[in-house]
N, C-alpha and C positions, 0 to 999 in steps of 0.2 A: 946860697940857691943853685948857682950854676953847678957846685958839686953834687947837691940832691939828685938836680936833672940827671947828671951823669949816671949816677950809683941807679935812677930809676930807669934808664934805658938799658943799662947793664942787666939789670933783674929781668926786664920784659926779653932781652935775647937769652939770658939762660934759660929762662922758662920753655921759650919756642925751643930751644935746643934739646931741650929734656924731651917734650912733647914729642918731638921727630923723631928722637933715639926709641921712645916707647912705641910708638907707631911701627917703628922698623922692626922691633924686636916682638911684637905681638904673632901670636901663631894663629894661621889662619884655620878654621875648622873644616874638616874636610864633607863636602856634600853627604847628605843623608842617603842612606842605602836602603833599596825598598826590601821591605820585610821578605824572609825566606818563606817561601809558600810548602805548605805541609803536603805530603804525597795525599790523594784524594783516598778516602775510606771505602768509597765506593765502586765497584769496579765498571771500568767504561761502558756505556750501553753496545750491545752487540747490534752487528748491521746484518743485512742477508745472508743467508750462510752460502758456502763455498763448497760445491759436491766433491769437485777434486781433493781439496785439504781434507773432507770429511771421510772419505774412502780410506785414507790412510789412519785416521783418527779411530775409526770403526773397528780397526783390525781386533781389539781385544772384544768387541762384541760378538765377533762370530762363534766364540765356542760354542754360546748359547743360541743365538740368532740367527745363527747361519753365515756364510760369507755374503750372500745378498740380501740377507735379511728374511731368508725364509727357512725357518728351523724345521727339524725333522724331530724333535721332542715336544711332545703335545702341551708340556707344561708352560714354556717360552712363548710370549705373543709373536706374533707374525710382525715385522718391522718395514717390511717392501712394501712401496707404495705409501707409505704413511706421509701424511703432510709434514714439512719441516717443523710448523708451528708447534704442532702438537707432540711431536717427539722432544724439541727442546722445552717443552714447559713441563712434561712429565721427569725429564732428566734434573731439571731444576727441583721438582718436589720431593726427588729421590734424595738429593744432595742436601736438602735444608730438612730431611728428615720428615717433613709432612705426608710425603707417602709411606707409610709403613707395613704394609699390609704383603702378603704373597710372599714374592720374593725380594721383598725390599732389601732384607739385610743382604743379600747377593748383590744387587745393585747397588746399593750406598757407596762400597768403596770405590766403585768404577766412577761414580758421580761426582765424587768428592773432588777428584783430579781434573775435571772438567770445569774450563771458564767458559761463560755464557756464549762466546763465541766457538768456542768447541762446540757445544751444544747445536747452536744453529748449523753450524758445518755438519755434524753427523746426520741433524735432520734434513740436511739439503740432498746428503746423499743417499737416504734411503727412500727419498721421496722420489730418486732417479730410479729405482729398481723395481720391476715388473712383479707382482705379488701371485703369488701361487694360490692355490685353492684345493681344500681336502674335499670330502666326499659327506652329504649328508644321510643322515640315517633315513630309509627309506619304509622301516619296518611298519605293519598297520597295527594302529591300538587297538587292543581287543577289549577294552571298556571304559566308562568315566563318560563325560560331556564330549571326549573326541573320538567317540567309539568310530571305525571304520576308515578313520583319515588315516594317512601315512604319517609318520611321527614328524617328518620336516616341514610337513603341509600346515601344521599348527602354529610353527615358528613363522612360515610364509604369510600365513593368515594376519598375524600382528604386526610382522615387519610392513605389510604392503597396507593394511585395512585399520589396524588396531582393533580396540574395542572402546565404541563411542557410550555403551553402557555403563563402564566401570570408569571412564575418564582416561582410557590408554590410548595416545595418540599414536598414529602410525611410524614405525621407526624410520621409514625413509623418507619422511619429513624433515629430519636433520640430517641423517647420513647419506641420504640420496639412493634412489631406486636400484642402481647397482653397486651399493654399498661404499661408494668414492668418498666418501663424508664431505666436509665441506671447510676447506682452511682457512676462510675468514674468522669465526667464531672458534677455529680448533676443535670441530666435530670430527672424531677421528674417521678413518677410514675402516670399515668392516668387511669388505667382501676377504673372504678366504681364511678369516683372522681363527685360529685354533678356537675350537668348540670347548675345551676344558677352560681355557683363559677365559672368553667369554661369560661361559657360566659362573665361574667364581666371582667375577667383576659385577654381573647382575644381581646377585646374591649380596656382595657388598654395599651396592647403590639399595637393594630392597631394605636393608638392614638400618640403612639412612646414617650410620657413623661414620666419621671422617675426621683426620686431623688436619684437614685442606684449610690454609687462611682464608683464601679466597673460595667459598662455598658457590657460587652460584651455579656455575656446570654442574657440579655434584649435586647439587639442590635438584633442578630439571629432571635429572637421573634417577634421582631418588622418588619423584613423585612418579614417575612413569613405571618404575619397579616395582612399587609397593603393591598393587594390587594382582602382581603376577605370582602364578603357584609353581611348584618346583618342575611339574611336567611342561608349563609354557615355558619359563626359565632354560632349562634342557631343550626344548625343541628350537627355541629362538636361535639358541648356540649351536646346534645342529645346521639350521637352515643358512645362517650367517657362515659357518665354515664350507658350505658346498657352494656359494655365491661366488659369480664370476662373471665377467663380461664375456658374451658368446663370442668365439672367435669368426672372424670376418668373412672367411670362407664359408663358412657354414650358414651366417646371415643370407649372403649371396644365393645360397642352394635353395632357398627356400622362396 
């Protein structure tokens, strides 16, 4: 009986020693590592543009649009004085391919190189530049419904009063009396804009066809332009080209 007890105690001691040895040799797992975060697929949201940075980034634009955004070639639009948001939105449309008419084939390679922040910076730069202006056509209309009026006066009448009988609102309701635009909803500034450019864009609006994904602003203009005749579109473009703020000295002299 005493011998069995000794063997029992020895067995228990051996089992305990084995357990301790196993505990000492068990590998402790490393703490779980956080999963690797994949790079974001969507570009970070742009902030307000930096005009100083934009001045450098806009260097490539100067060949067509002029150093200060006032081009000499009538086929290129005037960018000086345009709102930051409008320029950024149009550059994005060129980059995505949604805007593909006119000189889009020329614009797209340049837009493709720009980030969203680059677009805002370039827009901020041009927003600080002073827009120039061209000359409106004052030739007297010889016949038709506007006989006797100066050509630009047809455009002036539509710009300032619209035509309620055809549901055409005054252009200045959105673009401002002086053509300064509205940066909130990104309605562009029109003062001094090249007549050839304005005429082509109005014809595109009148046609009502666009590749833009967001048609809201396009459809507003399409509805406005739809009733306009070729003569009215050309006259509006001429009036806008000559539209500019009166110099302060000239105002004080009156």
